[in-house]
C-alpha positions in Angstrom: -13.6 -32.8 3.3 -11.1 -34.2 0.8 -9.7 -32.1 -2.0 -9.7 -33.0 -5.7 -6.7 -32.5 -7.9 -8.5 -29.5 -9.5 -8.8 -28.0 -6.0 -5.2 -28.7 -5.1 -3.7 -26.9 -8.1 -4.7 -23.3 -6.8 -3.2 -24.2 -3.4 0.1 -25.4 -5.0 0.3 -22.3 -7.2 -0.3 -20.0 -4.2 2.3 -21.8 -2.0 4.9 -21.6 -4.7 4.2 -17.9 -5.3 4.3 -17.2 -1.5 7.6 -18.9 -1.1 9.0 -16.7 -3.9 7.7 -13.6 -2.1 9.7 -14.7 1.0 12.9 -15.7 -0.6 12.9 -13.4 -3.7 11.1 -10.3 -2.5 12.5 -8.2 -5.3 10.6 -10.4 -7.8 7.4 -10.6 -6.0 5.3 -8.6 -8.5 6.5 -10.8 -11.4 5.9 -14.0 -9.3 2.4 -12.9 -8.3 1.4 -11.9 -11.8 2.8 -15.0 -13.4 1.0 -17.2 -10.9 -2.2 -15.3 -11.4 -2.0 -15.6 -15.2 -1.5 -19.4 -14.8 -4.6 -19.6 -12.6 -6.7 -17.5 -15.0 -5.7 -19.7 -17.9 -6.5 -22.9 -16.0 -9.8 -21.4 -14.8 -10.9 -20.3 -18.3 -9.9 -23.8 -19.6 -12.0 -25.5 -17.0 -9.1 -27.3 -15.3 -9.8 -25.6 -11.9 -13.0 -24.2 -10.3 -13.5 -20.6 -11.5 -16.7 -18.5 -11.7 -15.6 -14.8 -11.4 -14.5 -12.3 -14.1 -11.2 -10.5 -13.7 -13.1 -7.2 -13.1 -14.9 -8.7 -10.2 -11.8 -10.3 -8.6 -9.5 -7.3 -8.6 -10.5 -4.5 -6.2 -9.9 -1.6 -8.5 -11.1 1.0 -6.0 -8.4 0.0 -3.5 -5.7 0.1 -6.2 -6.9 3.6 -7.4 -7.0 4.9 -3.9 -3.4 3.6 -3.3 -2.0 5.0 -6.5 -3.6 8.4 -5.9 -2.2 8.7 -2.4 1.3 7.9 -3.6 1.3 10.9 -5.9 -0.3 13.2 -3.3 2.3 12.0 -0.7 5.1 12.8 -3.0 3.9 16.3 -3.7 3.4 16.8 0.1 7.0 15.7 0.8 8.3 18.2 -1.8 6.6 21.0 0.2 8.9 20.5 3.2 5.9 21.0 5.5 6.6 17.8 7.7 10.2 18.9 8.3 9.0 22.5 9.2 6.4 21.1 11.6 9.0 18.8 13.3 11.5 21.7 13.7 8.9 24.0 15.2 8.0 21.3 17.8 11.7 20.7 18.6 12.4 24.4 19.1 9.4 24.8 21.4 10.2 21.8 23.7 11.5 22.3 27.2 14.2 19.6 27.0 15.5 17.0 24.5 13.3 14.2 25.8 10.2 16.2 25.1 11.5 17.3 21.7 11.9 13.7 20.7 8.5 12.8 22.1 6.8 15.6 20.2 8.3 14.6 16.9 7.4 11.0 17.6 3.8 12.2 18.1 4.0 14.2 14.9 5.1 11.2 12.8 2.2 9.2 14.4 -0.2 11.8 13.0 1.5 12.0 9.6 1.5 8.2 9.2 -2.3 8.2 9.4 -2.4 9.9 6.0 1.0 9.2 4.4 3.2 6.3 3.6 5.2 5.2 6.7 8.5 5.1 4.8 8.0 8.6 3.6 7.3 9.8 7.1 10.5 8.3 8.4 12.6 9.8 5.6 11.1 13.2 6.3 11.3 13.3 10.1 14.4 11.1 11.0 16.9 13.8 9.7 15.4 16.2 12.3 16.0 13.7 15.1 19.5 13.1 13.8 20.3 16.8 13.8 19.1 17.3 17.3 21.0 14.2 18.6 24.2 15.5 16.9 23.9 18.9 18.5 23.4 17.2 21.9 26.3 14.8 21.3 23.8 12.0 22.0 23.3 8.6 20.3 20.3 8.9 17.9 19.5 5.1 17.8 16.6 5.2 20.4 14.8 8.3 19.0 15.0 7.1 15.4 13.7 3.6 16.3 10.9 5.2 18.2 10.0 7.2 15.1 9.8 4.0 12.9 7.7 2.0 15.3 5.3 4.9 16.0 4.8 5.4 12.2 4.0 1.7 11.8 1.5 1.8 14.7 -0.7 4.5 13.3 -0.9 3.2 9.7 -4.0 1.2 10.6 -5.8 4.1 12.2 -7.4 5.4 9.0 -8.5 4.2 5.6 -5.6 5.9 3.8 -2.9 5.2 6.3 -1.5 1.9 5.1 -2.2 -0.7 2.4 -3.5 -3.3 4.9 -6.2 -0.8 6.0 -7.2 -0.2 2.4 -7.4 -4.0 1.8 -9.6 -4.5 4.8 -11.8 -1.7 3.7 -12.2 -3.2 0.3 -13.1 -6.6 1.8 -15.6 -5.3 4.4 -16.8 -2.3 2.3 -15.7 0.2 5.0 -15.8 3.9 4.4 -13.4 6.5 5.7 -15.7 7.2 8.6 -16.1 3.5 9.5 -12.5 3.5 10.7 -13.7 5.9 13.5 -17.1 4.5 14.3 -18.5 1.3 12.8 -22.0 0.2 13.5 -22.2 2.8 16.2 -19.1 1.5 18.1 -15.5 2.7 18.3 -13.5 1.3 15.4 -9.8 1.0 14.4 -8.8 4.6 14.9 -9.6 4.3 18.7 -8.0 0.9 18.8 -4.7 2.4 17.5 -5.0 5.4 19.9 -5.4 3.0 22.8 -2.2 1.3 21.6 -0.5 4.6 21.1 -1.2 5.7 24.7 0.1 2.4 26.1 3.2 2.3 23.9 3.7 6.0 24.6 4.7 5.1 28.2 7.3 2.8 26.7 8.6 5.6 24.5 8.8 7.9 27.5 10.8 5.3 29.3 13.1 4.6 26.3 13.9 8.3 26.0 14.4 8.8 29.7 18.1 9.5 29.3 17.5 12.6 27.1 16.9 15.1 29.9 19.4 17.7 28.8 18.4 21.2 27.9 17.1 21.4 24.3 19.2 22.6 21.4 17.5 24.7 18.7 17.6 23.3 15.2 17.7 25.4 12.0 14.2 25.9 10.8 13.3 25.4 7.1 10.7 27.3 5.3 7.7 25.5 3.7 7.8 25.9 0.0 4.0 26.0 -0.1 1.1 25.1 2.1 -1.1 24.1 -0.9 -0.3 20.3 -0.7 -1.5 20.3 3.0 -4.8 21.9 2.0 -5.2 19.3 -0.8 -4.8 16.5 1.8 -7.3 18.2 4.1 -9.8 18.5 1.2 -9.3 14.9 0.2 -10.0 13.7 3.8 -13.1 15.8 3.9 -14.3 14.3 0.6 -13.5 10.7 1.8 -15.4 11.4 5.0 -18.5 12.1 2.8 -17.9 9.2 0.5 -20.3 6.8 2.3 -23.2 9.0 1.1 -22.3 8.5 -2.6 -20.7 5.0 -2.4 -21.8 3.0 0.6 -20.4 -0.2 -0.8 -16.9 1.2 -1.2 -16.9 0.3 -5.0 -15.7 3.4 -6.8 -15.8 6.8 -5.1 -12.7 6.7 -2.8 -10.5 5.5 -5.6 -11.9 8.1 -8.1 -11.6 10.9 -5.6 -8.0 9.9 -4.8 -7.1 9.9 -8.5 -8.8 13.3 -9.1 -6.9 14.9 -6.2 -3.7 13.3 -7.4 -4.2 14.7 -10.9 -4.8 18.2 -9.4 -1.7 17.9 -7.2 0.4 16.7 -10.1 -0.8 19.5 -12.4 -0.1 22.1 -9.7 3.4 20.7 -8.9 4.4 20.5 -12.6 2.8 23.6 -14.0 2.5 26.1 -11.1 5.1 25.2 -8.5 7.5 23.6 -11.0 8.9 21.4 -8.3 9.2 18.2 -10.4 8.5 16.8 -13.8 6.0 14.2 -15.0 8.7 11.5 -14.8 9.3 12.1 -11.1 5.6 11.9 -10.4 5.4 8.6 -12.3 8.3 7.3 -10.3 6.5 8.1 -7.1 3.8 5.6 -8.0 4.9 2.2 -6.8 3.8 0.1 -9.8 5.5 -2.9 -8.4 3.2 -3.0 -5.4 0.1 -2.3 -7.5 0.9 -5.2 -9.9 1.8 -7.4 -7.0 -1.7 -6.7 -5.4 -3.4 -7.4 -8.7 -1.8 -10.8 -8.8 -2.6 -11.5 -5.2 -6.3 -10.7 -5.6 -6.4 -13.4 -8.3 -4.4 -16.0 -6.2 -6.6 -15.5 -3.2 -9.8 -15.8 -5.3 -8.3 -19.1 -6.7 -8.0 -20.4 -3.1 -11.6 -19.3 -2.3 -13.0 -20.9 -5.4 -11.4 -24.2 -4.5 -12.9 -23.9 -1.0 -9.5 -23.8 0.8 -10.6 -20.8 2.8 -13.6 -22.7 4.1 -11.3 -25.7 5.0 -8.8 -23.5 6.8 -11.5 -21.7 8.8 -13.1 -25.0 9.8 -9.7 -26.3 11.0 -9.1 -23.1 13.0 -12.6 -23.4 14.5 -11.8 -27.0 15.6 -8.3 -26.1 16.8 -9.7 -23.5 19.3 -12.5 -25.8 20.4 -15.2 -23.5 19.3 -14.0 -20.8 21.7 -14.5 -17.3 20.4 -11.8 -15.9 22.7 -9.5 -18.7 21.6 -10.0 -17.7 18.0 -9.5 -14.0 18.7 -6.3 -14.6 20.7 -5.0 -17.1 18.1 -5.6 -14.6 15.3 -3.8 -11.8 17.1 -0.8 -13.9 18.1 -0.5 -15.6 14.8 -0.7 -12.4 12.8 1.8 -10.7 15.0 4.4 -13.5 14.7 4.0 -13.8 10.9 4.1 -10.1 10.3 7.3 -9.8 12.4 9.2 -11.6 9.7 7.3 -11.4 6.4 5.4 -8.7 4.5 2.0 -8.2 6.1 0.3 -7.3 2.8 0.1 -10.8 1.2 -0.5 -12.4 4.6 -3.5 -10.1 5.3 -4.9 -10.5 1.8 -4.8 -14.3 2.1 -6.3 -14.3 5.6 -9.2 -11.9 4.9 -11.5 -14.6 3.4 -10.4 -17.2 6.0 -11.3 -14.8 8.9 -14.6 -13.9 7.1 -15.6 -17.6 7.0 -14.4 -18.2 10.6 -16.5 -15.2 11.8 -19.6 -16.7 10.3 -19.1 -19.9 12.1 -19.1 -18.0 15.4 -22.0 -15.7 14.5 -25.7 -16.5 15.3 -27.9 -17.6 12.4 -29.9 -14.4 12.5 -26.7 -12.2 12.3 -24.2 -14.1 10.1 -21.7 -11.3 10.2 -22.1 -10.5 13.9 -18.5 -11.5 14.9 -16.9 -10.2 11.7 -15.7 -6.9 13.1 -14.2 -8.6 16.1 -12.0 -11.0 14.2 -11.2 -8.7 11.3 -10.0 -5.9 13.5 -7.9 -8.5 15.5 -6.3 -9.6 12.2 -5.5 -6.0 11.1 -4.2 -5.0 14.5 -1.9 -8.0 14.8 -0.7 -7.7 11.2 0.2 -4.0 11.5 1.7 -4.2 15.0 3.7 -7.3 14.4 6.1 -5.5 12.1 7.5 -3.5 15.0 9.0 -6.5 16.7 12.0 -6.9 14.3 14.1 -4.6 12.1 12.9 -6.5 9.0 9.2 -6.6 9.9 8.3 -3.4 8.2 9.7 -1.2 5.4 9.9 1.8 7.7 12.1 -0.2 10.1 14.5 -1.1 7.3 14.7 2.5 6.2 15.3 3.7 9.7 18.1 1.2 10.2 19.7 2.3 6.9 19.6 6.0 8.0 21.3 5.1 11.3 23.9 3.0 9.6 24.8 5.8 7.2 25.0 8.2 10.2 27.6 5.8 11.8 25.2 4.2 14.3 24.5 0.6 13.1 21.9 -1.3 15.0 21.9 -5.0 15.8 18.9 -7.3 15.5 18.6 -7.7 19.3 19.3 -3.9 19.7 16.1 -3.1 17.7 14.1 -5.7 19.5 14.9 -4.3 22.9 12.7 -1.4 21.9 10.4 -3.0 19.4 9.2 -5.9 21.6 8.0 -3.9 24.7 6.5 -1.2 22.4 4.6 -3.9 20.5 3.4 -5.7 23.6 2.1 -2.5 25.2 0.3 -1.4 22.1 -1.1 -4.9 21.4 -2.4 -5.5 24.8 -4.2 -2.2 24.9 -5.5 -2.3 21.3 -6.6 -5.9 21.4 -8.1 -5.4 24.8 -10.2 -2.6 23.5 -11.3 -4.6 20.4 -12.5 -7.5 22.7 -14.3 -5.2 25.1 -16.1 -3.3 22.3 -16.9 -6.1 19.8 -17.0 -9.4 21.7 
């Protein structure tokens, strides 16, 4: 299937934009928006294939959900609740190893609902304090915190941007991440990975068998932000009754709860001002995603997704397991060195087309969950291989460097690689057993 010049233009624009994301990550929002505007102008002028309106291309529900969660997470951080919970777990642990294991488990739970970077910033100081009192090196515990946070981001709808993007593409509700079409979904996949990688964490922390040292306990400034998150989760769990197509309800609910949290923090608690709350919203990421939605639609309109899917189908010789394994390995390797958000966003329509080629005629989306979940699992777990694969890793390395414990690239990988392999084998194995 040869491509015309009109079909090659969107591909060239996308490749140029993607290269700028890799080599100039600080300018990725500008590059994505500029490339998107160029495609829109060409599409409206009839120079390239284009049939969708801007409102149909951009997933506003996903962006609203993301923006609202940023504000809610910021208010929750200000409450000091995560630090209080971590310190309580440390003080109730029988020895140092179990103290580090319990706070690693805590960050896993928190990262299902909060940004991974925020979780590391909140919990890592507790690990540093305990290591300092023990006279121990904090490198291993802090790296375990970072990779555990990355692992659980894909467990729920609101845990990580890739989860939200997948939900927007497949029209998944909050509950669908637990059970989809009556079968275990991504939450259980990530828990299988957590159990397997937990054995790696236990082995990595084997040297911390000394008696525990108590850490100074903070007091929570207020428990109200925690109840707001609990209420939001309950509302999202009921969202499928009001919005089964994942079109508007989740984003609207997130913005409403964000407004309540902001009003409470500014007027009642007086923790921060409006400017601080606006700063908590990562507008760079939001505009970057808006641009990416347009760029990916340009590729789809020019039938590049269909071509890539056909090439992948031919490459694996029509083998479903071959396609599954190739997706997992490819997404892991790519996400180990580049941001998984643009990669996942570009691959979603490719995997959708590929899944239809493997599905029977009477159930065209029959293999869609299998391959989509493989893509998400690989993209989220791949970031744990290297210190640059995920933002949480970069932040953890910065914290250790400031504390006088710089970590080398191989030093991180000695923990990241076995952790990722254990989680990936267990998680991918469960996906195949349930959905193949």
